[in-house]
C-alpha positions in Angstrom: 0.0 0.0 0.0 1.4 3.4 -0.9 0.9 6.4 1.2 -0.2 9.6 -0.5 0.7 13.0 0.9 -1.9 15.6 0.8 -0.9 19.1 -0.3 -1.4 21.7 2.3 -4.6 23.6 2.0 -4.5 26.7 -0.3 -5.1 30.1 1.1 -8.5 30.1 -0.5 -9.3 26.7 1.1 -8.2 28.1 4.4 -10.4 31.2 4.0 -13.4 28.9 3.2 -12.6 26.7 6.2 -12.4 29.8 8.4 -8.7 29.7 9.5 -8.1 33.3 8.3 -11.0 34.4 10.4 -9.2 33.2 13.5 -7.4 36.2 15.1 -4.4 34.1 15.9 -3.9 32.8 12.4 -0.3 33.8 11.2 -1.6 34.0 7.6 -3.3 37.2 8.6 0.0 39.0 9.0 1.3 37.8 5.7 -2.0 38.8 4.0 -1.7 42.3 5.7 1.9 42.7 4.5 1.3 41.6 0.9 -2.0 43.4 0.4 -1.2 46.7 2.2 -1.1 49.7 -0.1 2.7 49.9 0.1 3.2 46.1 0.0 1.4 45.8 -3.3 3.3 48.8 -4.8 6.7 47.5 -3.6 6.1 44.0 -5.0 5.0 45.5 -8.3 8.0 47.9 -8.5 10.5 45.1 -7.8 9.1 43.1 -10.7 11.2 45.4 -12.9 14.4 44.2 -11.1 16.6 45.4 -8.2 16.0 48.8 -6.8 17.7 51.0 -4.1 15.6 52.4 -1.2 15.7 55.9 -2.7 14.6 54.6 -6.1 11.6 52.8 -4.5 10.7 55.9 -2.6 10.7 58.1 -5.7 8.8 55.5 -7.7 6.0 55.4 -5.1 4.9 58.9 -4.4 3.5 59.6 -1.0 5.3 56.9 1.1 7.2 58.0 4.1 10.7 56.7 4.7 9.5 55.0 7.9 6.6 53.3 6.2 8.7 52.2 3.2 11.4 50.8 5.6 8.8 49.0 7.7 7.0 47.4 4.8 10.3 46.3 3.2 11.3 44.7 6.6 7.9 42.9 6.7 8.3 41.6 3.1 11.9 40.6 3.8 10.9 38.7 7.0 8.1 36.9 5.0 10.7 35.8 2.4 9.4 37.9 -0.5 12.2 40.4 -0.7 16.0 40.1 -0.4 18.0 43.0 1.0 21.6 43.4 0.1 23.7 46.0 1.9 27.1 47.1 0.6 29.8 48.3 3.1 30.3 51.7 1.6 29.7 55.3 2.7 27.0 56.5 2.2 25.2 53.2 2.8 24.1 51.4 -0.4 21.2 49.0 0.0 19.4 47.1 -2.8 16.2 45.2 -2.7 15.1 42.4 -5.1 12.4 39.8 -5.2 13.0 36.3 -4.1 11.5 33.4 -6.2 8.6 33.4 -3.8 8.4 37.2 -4.1 8.2 36.9 -7.9 5.3 34.5 -7.5 3.3 36.7 -5.1 4.1 39.8 -7.0 2.4 38.2 -10.1 -0.7 37.6 -8.0 -1.0 41.2 -6.6 -0.2 42.6 -10.1 -3.2 40.6 -11.4 -5.3 42.2 -8.7 -4.0 45.7 -9.5 -4.6 45.1 -13.2 -8.2 44.1 -12.4 -8.7 47.3 -10.4 -7.3 49.5 -13.1 -9.4 47.8 -15.8 -12.6 48.2 -13.7 -11.8 51.6 -12.3 -14.4 53.4 -14.4 -17.2 51.1 -13.1 -15.9 51.5 -9.5 -15.8 55.3 -9.9 -19.3 55.4 -11.4 -20.6 53.3 -8.5 -19.0 55.8 -6.0 -20.5 58.7 -7.9 -23.9 57.0 -7.9 -23.7 56.4 -4.1 -22.6 60.0 -3.4 -25.4 61.5 -5.5 
């Protein structure tokens, strides 16, 4: 008799089974990091390749240094972003996506593309509600 190993449940399956609704579920933090406004933009920006901190900040108008640094730390801790620091003055730090980061960035890019493609309907809905 051969044993079969079951694949771990997908995030969608976990959501349907209620695990993400548990306040102690660690998936919630990962979901928060990836789907935060700055998390999405960082993941999408790094799809183009390696960027320095200042390049990322310029690319994403409106993000504070503190919030950018914090979000990069979250994404690095989650295994989505690699940080490489060079021992020079002034400090030179580069960020790049890991293989897992490339995978998740494609997912959030699809969401962002859907939002952009449906923005006229979303804006019309808002206007209708506000009227």
